[in-house]
C-alpha positions, 0 to 999 in steps of 0.5 A, spaced: 494 513 574 492 506 571 496 500 574 498 498 567 501 505 566 508 503 565 507 504 558 507 512 559 515 512 559 514 511 552 509 517 551 513 523 549 508 529 551 506 532 557 499 529 557 495 524 553 487 526 551 482 523 555 480 518 550 488 516 549 489 514 556 483 509 555 485 507 549 492 505 551 489 502 557 485 497 553 490 496 548 495 494 553 490 489 556 488 486 550 495 485 547 498 482 554 493 477 552 495 476 545 488 478 542 487 482 536 484 489 536 480 493 532 481 501 534 477 506 531 479 513 533 476 520 530 481 524 525 486 528 529 485 524 536 492 521 537 491 514 534 498 512 532 501 514 539 494 510 542 496 504 539 504 504 539 505 506 546 502 500 549 505 496 543 512 498 545 511 496 552 508 489 551 514 488 546 519 490 552 516 486 557 515 480 552 521 480 548 517 482 541 518 487 536 513 492 533 512 493 526 507 499 524 505 499 517 501 504 512 500 505 505 499 513 506 506 516 505 504 522 509 503 517 515 510 514 514 512 521 515 508 522 521 510 515 524 518 517 523 516 524 527 512 520 533 518 515 533 523 520 534 519 524 539 519 517 543 526 516 543 527 523 547 523 520 552 525 512 552 531 509 548 528 505 543 532 502 537 527 504 531 528 503 523 524 505 517 524 500 512 523 501 505 524 496 499 530 495 495 528 499 489 528 505 492 535 505 496 539 501 490 545 505 489 546 502 482 539 501 480 539 494 479 533 489 480 532 484 485 534 478 481 541 482 479 542 484 486 541 477 489 546 475 484 551 481 485 551 479 492 553 472 492 558 474 487 561 479 491 561 475 497 564 469 494 570 474 491 571 477 498 571 470 502 576 468 497 581 474 498 580 472 505 582 465 504 588 468 500 590 472 506 590 467 511 594 462 507 599 467 505 600 469 513 600 461 514 606 460 509 610 466 511 609 463 518 611 456 515 617 459 511 620 462 518 619 455 521 623 451 516 628 456 515 629 455 523 630 448 521 623 445 522 623 439 516 616 438 517 614 446 516 617 445 509 612 440 507 606 443 510 608 450 507 608 446 500 601 444 501 599 451 503 602 453 497 598 449 492 592 451 496 594 458 494 595 457 487 588 454 487 585 460 490 589 465 485 586 461 480 579 461 483 580 469 484 582 470 477 575 466 475 571 470 480 574 477 478 571 476 471 564 476 474 559 482 476 560 484 483 557 490 487 563 495 489 558 498 494 556 491 497 564 489 497 565 495 502 560 493 506 564 486 507 571 489 507 570 496 511 569 498 518 561 499 519 561 500 526 560 508 525 555 507 520 550 503 525 552 507 531 549 513 527 543 509 525 541 508 532 543 515 534 536 517 532 530 515 527 533 515 520 529 515 514 531 511 508 533 517 504 537 519 510 540 512 510 541 512 502 545 519 503 549 517 509 551 510 505 553 514 498 558 518 502 561 512 504 560 508 498 556 503 502 550 499 500 545 502 505 539 497 504 544 491 506 546 495 512 539 496 514 537 489 513 543 487 518 541 492 523 534 490 523 535 484 528 533 486 535 530 492 534 524 495 538 520 498 532 520 498 525 516 502 520 514 500 513 509 499 508 503 494 507 507 490 502 512 487 507 506 484 511 501 483 506 506 479 501 507 472 504 514 471 500 516 478 502 514 477 509 517 471 510 524 474 508 522 480 512 521 477 519 528 473 518 531 479 517 528 481 524 531 475 527 524 474 529 519 468 528 512 471 526 509 470 533 514 475 536 511 480 532 506 485 534 503 488 527 500 495 527 496 497 521 494 504 520 489 507 515 487 500 516 480 501 512 485 500 506 487 493 508 482 490 504 484 493 497 491 492 499 490 485 500 486 484 494 491 487 490 497 483 493 493 476 492 492 478 484 496 475 479 497 478 472 500 476 465 501 480 459 501 479 452 508 482 452 510 476 457 508 471 452 511 474 446 518 474 450 517 467 452 515 465 445 521 468 442 525 465 448 523 458 446 525 459 439 532 461 441 533 454 444 534 447 441 532 444 447 527 438 445 522 441 450 521 447 447 516 445 442 511 442 447 512 449 451 511 453 445 505 449 443 501 450 450 504 458 451 502 460 443 495 457 444 494 461 450 497 467 447 492 466 441 486 465 445 488 472 449 488 476 443 482 473 440 478 474 446 479 481 446 479 482 439 472 479 439 470 483 444 470 490 440 464 493 437 464 498 432 469 504 434 471 500 441 478 499 438 479 506 437 477 508 444 482 504 447 487 509 451 493 508 455 490 505 462 488 498 462 480 497 460 477 490 462 474 486 457 468 482 461 469 474 460 466 471 466 460 466 465 455 464 470 454 457 467 460 455 464 468 456 463 470 464 462 471 466 455 479 466 455 479 458 457 474 456 452 478 459 447 484 456 449 481 449 450 478 450 443 485 453 440 490 448 443 492 441 440 497 437 443 499 431 447 495 434 453 495 441 456 498 439 463 504 435 460 506 441 456 505 446 461 510 441 466 515 441 460 515 449 460 515 449 467 521 445 467 525 448 461 523 455 464 527 453 471 533 450 467 533 457 463 532 461 469 538 457 472 542 458 466 541 466 466 543 466 473 549 463 472 551 467 466 550 473 470 554 471 476 560 469 471 560 476 468 557 473 461 551 478 461 551 485 464 544 484 466 540 478 470 535 476 464 528 474 467 526 467 464 519 469 461 517 462 459 517 460 467 513 466 468 508 465 462 508 457 464 507 459 471 501 463 470 497 459 465 498 453 470 495 457 475 489 460 471 487 453 469 487 450 476 485 456 480 480 460 475 474 457 478 476 457 485 472 461 491 473 468 490 478 468 484 475 472 478 478 471 471 479 478 467 482 480 460 484 487 460 487 491 454 491 498 453 494 502 448 502 503 448 503 510 448 509 510 444 507 505 438 500 506 438 499 498 439 494 495 443 495 489 447 492 485 453 493 481 459 490 476 463 488 477 470 486 472 476 483 478 480 482 476 488 475 478 491 476 475 498 482 479 502 481 474 508 485 469 504 491 474 505 490 477 511 487 471 515 493 467 515 497 473 517 493 474 523 494 467 525 501 467 525 503 474 528 503 475 536 497 480 535 495 486 531 492 493 532 488 495 526 487 503 527 483 507 523 478 513 523 473 509 519 473 501 521 466 501 523 462 496 522 467 492 526 463 485 524 464 487 517 471 488 518 472 482 522 469 478 517 472 481 511 479 480 513 478 474 517 479 476 524 476 472 530 474 474 537 478 481 536 477 487 541 473 493 538 473 500 541 471 506 538 472 513 540 469 519 537 471 526 536 473 529 543 473 536 541 468 541 543 461 539 540 460 547 540 466 548 535 463 544 529 457 543 525 455 537 521 450 538 516 446 533 511 444 538 506 438 535 502 440 537 495 438 533 489 441 526 490 446 526 485 445 519 481 449 518 475 443 519 471 441 525 474 448 529 474 447 532 467 440 535 469 441 542 468 436 544 474 440 539 479 447 542 477 444 549 478 441 547 485 448 543 487 452 549 484 448 554 488 449 550 495 456 550 494 457 557 492 453 559 499 457 554 503 464 557 500 461 565 501 459 563 508 466 560 510 471 565 513 477 562 510 478 556 505 473 550 503 475 543 501 470 540 496 470 533 495 466 530 489 464 523 486 470 523 481 475 528 478 470 529 472 464 532 477 470 536 481 472 539 474 465 541 472 463 544 479 470 548 479 468 551 472 461 553 475 464 556 481 469 560 477 463 563 474 460 566 480 465 567 485 471 572 486 474 566 491 480 563 488 478 556 485 483 550 485 482 544 481 485 537 483 486 533 477 490 527 474 497 529 472 497 535 477 502 535 483 498 534 489 503 536 494 504 543 490 496 544 489 495 543 497 501 548 498 498 553 494 491 552 497 493 552 504 497 559 503 491 562 501 486 564 506 480 565 502 479 559 497 476 553 495 479 546 493 475 541 488 477 534 488 475 527 487 473 523 494 477 517 491 484 522 490 489 522 495 487 528 499 481 525 502 485 521 507 492 521 510 492 528 509 491 534 515 488 541 514 490 543 520 488 550 523 486 555 518 488 550 512 481 549 511 475 551 515 469 548 511 469 541 508 463 539 503 462 532 500 458 533 494 454 526 492 455 519 495 461 517 492 460 510 490 465 507 486 465 505 479 460 499 479 464 495 473 464 487 473 470 486 478 466 490 483 460 485 481 464 479 482 466 482 489 459 483 491 457 476 489 464 473 492 461 476 499 454 474 498 457 467 497 462 467 503 457 471 508 451 467 506 446 473 504 443 476 498 445 483 500 451 482 504 455 483 497 452 490 496 453 492 503 460 489 504 463 491 498 459 498 496 455 501 501 460 501 507 467 502 503 463 508 500 461 511 507 468 510 510 470 514 504 465 520 506 467 519 513 475 520 511 473 526 507 469 529 513 475 528 518 480 533 514 478 539 518 477 539 526 484 536 528 484 540 535 480 542 540 481 549 538 479 549 531 472 551 529 469 548 522 463 546 518 462 539 515 457 538 510 454 532 506 450 535 500 446 530 497 439 528 500 441 520 501 445 523 507 438 525 511 434 521 516 428 521 512 431 519 505 430 511 507 422 512 506 423 514 499 430 512 497 430 505 500 437 502 499 440 508 496 439 512 503 446 511 506 444 515 513 443 508 517 450 506 515 454 511 519 456 509 526 450 511 531 454 517 534 456 520 527 449 519 525 446 523 531 451 529 530 448 530 523 443 535 522 438 535 516 437 542 513 434 544 506 439 547 501 436 554 502 437 554 509 445 552 509 447 559 508 443 562 514 446 556 519 453 557 517 452 564 518 450 563 525 455 558 527 461 562 524 458 569 527 457 566 533 464 564 534 467 570 532 470 567 526 469 573 521 474 578 520 470 584 519 463 584 517 460 577 516 457 576 509 450 577 507 446 571 506 
């Protein structure tokens, strides 16, 4: 046993896998030095415990708190299960933290909640002061009746204070308060915290337990965070700098006292980009101008001047972009209108500058910001005093802040200006928004990694490590990769040389027939369920229809608007079906198909993302940031695409006993595609170990290979199918 194996006190099962032990040792030693870790482990090989166990040991030794975070809902459930298992072995204080919106008993927004808390605390404090003064006046009354003359004078002063408190309480009682939070402040919550730490409670558990006792569970959970060993939370608690600051304060920890563990860390790039992006809708500008029209403050004219000019420019920009029939084609999803220019300012800024007239944009924006801040304070006060039932958000402040950022930051490195349009499903009205899209996630993550004690980023698809380090802003990270340690004889991974599914070839009837026949062969030769992933939902639907016409197996289709969990439940309950879905959907990662849930997984085509202007902007930003003309394509398109493919392949073979086939249906995956497909060949983008496992095979040979493989493992129930 390793000298560092003291961490095994937290391990909840009999024995770790061999690679789990190695990974835990390396992670323990790395965290002991305060170093960041990039940890790639194949699906189903115990990455969570490999990271969490040594992190908890270091936290115990060094007085730190471990925060483990994910953006995949099923993984959150898995974390809870693992934490509960750990508590059976070693006592730890663990909480699962979720945002206020999902835990509020009276369903109010953040600003309203803040005002309610302040009001409620003021009422409770005043009531406590009154109680103390009443107790004191009774004591002084008794003393004065016993002949103490000074006590009578003192009592008179106390009675004056009581009168003041009574008047204050009369005023406070007219204000809005939260009865749930009031019970937190006045009731006995010891039993609640005792219950909280008896086990690992989910946010739903906490909500229900608190509701029964009329407490605010969210506020009690915040109070209970201080001094815990482990917190399970969502990405935004760490990636949003404002939330992170509050979160660490609730933990009672400085950033350097936090060990952050990111699960599904290949998603951090997109999540960080999303958190750094700023948007402002045309509706916000409409509301801001209405707000300014209702105030008689002299600054409202200057504020309205600059905001109306930007509003008109926004509308004019997207209206000018419409060609014949474009307006009618706008749906209820946001559609981008390209506005960026290589040799000059973006179209929206140019339109704004042309439309604006006044004493100066900067001066008008300053007037708008100051007026907006004052209006926001007035709304806060009105809500506190009970004059309004809800806490009004100041639209002027939001709009002015966005325009100010647009004018000062739209040309900054890594920021890309965008205009988008959508259709209101209720009114059929088209409206737009402006957006500063962030292309460089390291501008978010780099600061986080510098602040905290150490991080572990784990995923089944983090390689190439140098790319992950560059994109996220990591320096000198420890890297480790462990492939599938389950018996190689129990699996086959094929690169099937079907025609490359370039978007221009997908409508070719001959290509469709070749691909359909190969999928049909794979489904027929599978002794159980088959998962089939496609580049998008449209292709999934196309081949689901084609399969239904030639197979007697049940064909399930995942499509937008369908409950994924219900679909998955139906599929795994079957034992002879095929499920068609998009590789960019929720079933491609973070969802396990264990045992007989699925035997074969197919990835049909190379699922490049939609290469719109945003994607090109990210590529250009990466080219500039990392000094290479092909860096953008590799970093922003090719590697994320292959990671998606690898994630899908990991949906099967989740334990040493499982037997299965993984097949990539597209010639671009084969070894010799480089010679004639050039940069569109993706075989070389796979890690070496996985590339070595790929077996090139012709589409007409796949059925024989699968028949031999599954037959050799005696997987067929009765006679095997005829090839």
